[in-house]
C-alpha positions in Angstrom: -1.5 103.8 151.7 -3.5 107.2 152.9 -0.8 109.6 151.3 -1.4 108.1 148.6 -5.5 108.2 148.2 -4.9 111.3 149.8 -3.0 112.9 146.5 -5.3 110.8 144.2 -7.6 113.0 145.6 -6.1 116.1 144.9 -4.4 115.6 141.7 -7.9 114.7 140.6 -9.5 117.5 142.1 -6.9 120.4 141.4 -7.1 119.1 137.4 -10.9 119.6 137.6 -10.3 123.1 138.5 -8.0 123.1 135.3 -11.0 121.5 133.1 -13.2 124.3 134.1 -11.3 126.8 133.0 -9.9 126.3 129.7 -11.2 127.8 127.2 -9.5 126.0 124.2 -12.1 122.7 123.4 -9.2 120.5 122.1 -6.9 121.1 125.1 -9.8 120.4 127.3 -10.6 117.3 125.6 -7.6 116.1 126.4 -7.6 117.0 129.6 -10.5 114.8 130.1 -9.4 112.1 128.2 -5.7 111.7 130.2 -7.8 112.1 133.6 -9.9 109.7 132.6 -7.8 107.2 132.0 -5.9 108.1 135.2 -8.9 107.4 137.3 -9.8 104.0 135.2 -6.0 103.8 136.0 -6.5 103.7 139.7 -9.9 101.6 139.5 -11.0 99.6 141.3 -8.9 99.7 144.4 -6.9 96.3 145.5 -9.0 94.0 147.8 -6.1 94.0 150.6 -6.2 97.4 150.5 -2.5 97.2 149.9 -0.7 99.6 147.2 0.0 97.8 144.6 2.9 98.9 141.6 0.8 99.3 138.5 2.3 99.8 134.5 -1.0 100.8 133.3 -1.3 103.8 136.6 2.2 105.1 135.9 1.5 105.3 132.4 -0.9 107.0 132.7 0.3 109.0 135.7 3.3 110.3 133.1 0.7 110.9 130.3 -1.0 113.3 132.7 2.2 114.5 133.5 3.2 115.4 130.8 0.3 117.5 129.7 0.6 119.6 132.5 4.1 120.3 131.6 3.0 121.3 128.1 -0.4 123.5 129.8 2.1 125.2 132.0 4.4 125.8 128.8 1.7 127.6 126.7 0.3 129.3 129.6 -3.1 128.9 129.0 -4.1 127.5 132.9 -3.7 129.3 135.9 -0.5 129.1 137.2 -1.6 128.1 140.6 -4.0 125.1 140.4 -1.8 123.7 137.5 1.2 123.7 140.1 -0.8 122.0 143.1 -1.9 119.3 140.5 1.1 119.2 139.2 3.0 118.6 142.9 0.3 116.7 144.2 0.8 114.3 141.0 4.6 114.3 141.6 3.7 112.7 145.6 1.9 109.8 144.0 4.1 108.9 141.3 6.9 108.9 143.7 4.7 106.8 146.0 3.3 104.5 143.2 7.3 103.8 142.1 8.4 103.2 146.0 6.0 100.3 145.6 7.0 98.8 142.7 8.6 95.0 143.3 12.1 94.9 143.3 13.5 93.6 140.5 15.7 90.8 142.2 13.0 89.5 144.2 10.3 89.2 140.8 13.6 87.0 139.3 13.7 85.0 142.8 10.0 84.4 142.3 10.5 83.3 138.3 13.5 81.1 139.5 11.2 79.8 142.1 8.3 78.9 139.6 10.0 77.8 136.5 11.2 74.4 136.5 14.8 73.3 137.6 16.5 73.4 133.8 19.9 71.2 133.8 22.7 72.9 133.8 24.2 72.7 130.4 28.2 73.8 130.0 28.7 75.3 127.4 32.4 75.7 124.9 33.8 78.7 125.6 36.3 80.4 123.4 38.9 81.9 125.5 41.7 84.0 123.9 45.2 84.0 125.0 45.1 86.7 127.3 42.0 85.3 129.4 43.1 81.3 129.4 45.8 82.7 131.0 44.5 85.7 133.2 41.8 82.2 133.9 44.4 79.5 135.0 46.8 81.9 137.1 42.7 82.6 138.9 43.0 78.3 139.5 46.3 77.9 140.6 45.6 80.7 143.1 42.6 81.3 144.1 41.1 84.1 145.9 43.2 86.2 143.7 43.7 90.5 144.1 43.0 92.2 141.1 46.8 94.1 142.1 48.2 90.6 142.2 46.9 89.7 138.7 48.4 92.6 137.2 51.4 92.2 138.6 51.8 88.6 137.6 50.7 89.4 134.2 52.9 92.8 134.2 53.7 93.0 130.4 49.6 93.4 129.9 48.5 96.8 130.4 46.2 97.3 132.9 42.9 98.0 131.6 43.2 95.1 129.6 43.8 92.9 132.1 40.4 94.9 133.8 38.7 94.3 130.6 39.6 90.3 130.6 38.1 90.0 134.0 35.3 91.7 133.4 34.9 89.2 130.4 35.6 86.1 132.4 32.8 87.5 135.2 30.2 87.9 132.6 30.7 84.5 131.0 30.6 83.0 134.9 34.4 81.8 134.7 35.4 83.7 137.6 33.3 84.9 140.5 34.2 88.4 142.3 33.9 89.7 145.2 35.0 92.7 147.5 36.3 92.6 150.5 38.5 96.0 152.8 38.4 98.3 149.3 39.8 95.3 147.0 38.7 93.3 144.7 39.3 89.4 144.4 38.1 86.7 141.8 37.6 83.0 142.4 37.4 80.7 139.2 33.4 79.0 139.3 33.6 75.9 137.3 
């Protein structure tokens, strides 16, 4: 958290130096607006002093970085404060992204919060090849990819793998890997 605050403060200081050196009023106003958005998105700090991910702060950070990129390419500003501002802003963004909640944690929390819906069996239309592969997996659980390809030697390896991928995505087959081999098991 301390490094994040340090990078935030350094960014504000260096961008302020850039602002004071800008002679173009339009660019100065744009920079002022972007810096204001960045600062206001960072405030107020969390009550429990834990770094938190904020989509608004990430958007403001990206917007400020974009303008700094433009200033660098237009060569309207001295390079040194610009480089320092970009470095501290990138470090700030990295720390912000690291505090972003993991998608699987969010999904688990969402599922835990919602009441359990009854499982509805949906009717799935299987093609001839998929049905044959599914029946083979039912007969011999924990079938390896290699075994399935061998069993259906008339089909190409690519077709078998595509059908297996579709069966997994439809939830009919569960895929697991162990010791560099992929196994399939019937789930319903």
